[in-house]
N, C-alpha and C positions, 0 to 999 in steps of 0.2 A: 539260677532258676528264673524263668520269666514270671513276673508278678501279675496275677489276674486282675482284669479291670472289673469284671463282675462275677459274683459268686451266686449261684441259684441252686437251692435244694428243695425238692418237694418230697412227698411221701412216695412218688412214682418215678421220679427221675432226678438227675443231678446234671447240671451244666455249669461249666466255667467258661468265661469269655475273656479271651486275650485281644483286646482291640478288635481286629477283624476275623478272629478265628474262634469258632465255637466247638467245644469238645463235650460230647454228651454220652452217657451210658459207658459201655465197655472201653471206650477210647482212653479213659483216665485210670483204668484198672489193668493189672498184669493179666494177660490172657493165658489161662491154664485149662487144659482139657478137663471136662467134667465140672467146671465151676458154673453154677447156676447164675442166671441173670440177676436174681435177688441178691446173691453173694457179691456180684460185681458192683451193683448199685450200692449196697451197704459199704463196700470198700470205698467207693468214690465219696459218698457222703461223709465218711470218717475223714478222708483227706481234706475235703473242703471245709468241714467244720474246724479242723485243726488249723488250717490256713487263716480262718477268720478269727482266731483268738487274739486278744488284746496285744500280747507281746509281739505279734506278727505285723501289726499295723506300722506303717512307715512314718517317720517324722517328716514335717513339712507338707502334711496332706490333710485335706478335709474329707471325711467319709460320711456319706449319706447312707443311712441304714433304713430300708423300707420295712417297716412293721407298724402294727396297729397299737401294740403296747411296747414301751421301750426297754423291754427285758434284755435283749441282745445288746443294745447300746450301753446299758448300765453294766452289764457283764464285762464288756470290752473295756469300759471305763475303769472299773475296779481292778480288773487284771493289770492294767497299766499303773494303777496306784500302788500295787503290790511290788512293782519293779522300782519303786522309789520315785516316781514322778510327782510333781505338784499337780493336784486335781482341782479343776475349777468346774462347778456344776451350776447350771441355769435350769431350773425346773419349776413346773406348776405343783409338783409333789412336796408336800410338807416335809421339812428336813428330818424331823424325828421318824416319820414313816419310812423314809428311804434308809436312814440309818438302821432302823429295826429289821427291814427286809434283807439288807445286804451284810449286816454286821460290820459296817465301816462307814466313815464319813469322809466327804471331800475335804481338801484343805480349805477351799473357799466355797461357800454355798450362796447362791443368789436366788431368792424365792420370788417367782413371778406372782405377785399378789397385790391387791389394793389395800391389804391390811398394813398399817403403818408399823415400821420396825426397821432395825439395822439390817442391811443387805436385802431389804425388800424393795422391788421395783414393780410397779403397776405394769401389766402387759400392754397398756396403752402408751407407755412412754418409751417408744422404740429409739428415739434419739439418745436418751439418757443411757438406756441399755447398751446401744452400740458404742458409746464413748467409753463406758465402764468395762465392758468385756474386752475391747481392743487394748485398752490401757492395762488390764490385767494380764493379758497374753504378752504384751510388750514388756512388762516387768518381771515376767516369769518365764524366761526362755526354756524351751524343752517341756513345757507343761502339757497337760491333756485337759481339753475342755468338752464337756458334753452339753449340748444346747437342747434340752427338752422343752416341748411346748411350742413348736414350730407352728402348728395349726392355730393355736390360740393367739400368737403374734400376728399371723396373717389375717385372722378374723377381726382383730382390732385395729390393724394398721394397713391392710392391703398387702399384696404380694411384694411389689417393687421396693417399699422401704425396708422390708425384712430381707430382701435379696441384696440390698445395698450393704446391710450389715454383714452378710455372708461374704460379700466381695472384699470388705474391708478387713474381715477376719482372715481371709485368705492371704492378703498382703502380709499381715503380721505373723501368720503361721509359717509361711515360707521364709520370712526373715529370721524368725526365732527358732526354727526346726521343731515346732510344736505340733500337736495333733488335735483336731476338732472332729467330734462325733455328733452327727445330727440325725436323731430318729424322725422319720417322716412317714405319714400315712399317704402311700402313693396315689390312692384313688381320690384324695382331696384336691389334687392339682391337675391341671389340664396338660396335655402333651408339650405344648410350648413352654409352660412353666417348669415342667420336669426337665426339659432340654437345657433351659437356662440354669436351673439349679445345679445340675450335674456336669456342666460344661468344664469346670475346673475341679471336680471332685471325683473320688472313686466311689463306687456303689456297692454295697452289700445287701443282698436280699435272700 
């Protein structure tokens, strides 16, 4: 089966992009006489939702998830933890809040905060964060890392230093067959920044 490059589902339509090919609407559904357009679109949406589940993500890849709240990203992350993977979470969310919401905790939790504490890293310290997360991925082959707080990191450090961290992570992800999930608010970046960010990544939206 060809693996999609982009998944796009809205309330009105569903599109899946395979590099240079776009399939929308009935193209993804089995054509049967009497089937309504709504039934076809529901079938497409179900297929695409299934393909975007955590266990379907490929090792050695970075996934950029376009969403305003990181709900899908954490869903994919915890799906992969259930399969036995080591889970590394970097987030602005308080650890107890995340554990309460999802009923599970990552193996390693890095809280992006200026509050002093173990595994606490200020969002202004992009150099420390970069070294720490790349080392963690290096020491935990086959792990899954969710990097929540992308916009906070960009706000405190500008885009290019954060992009350098993503590039360094990409090298480790490929080498260790790991997975990185990065929730991003698409509207917060320019077209040029989006192109740079997704150059070596898969996109889920």
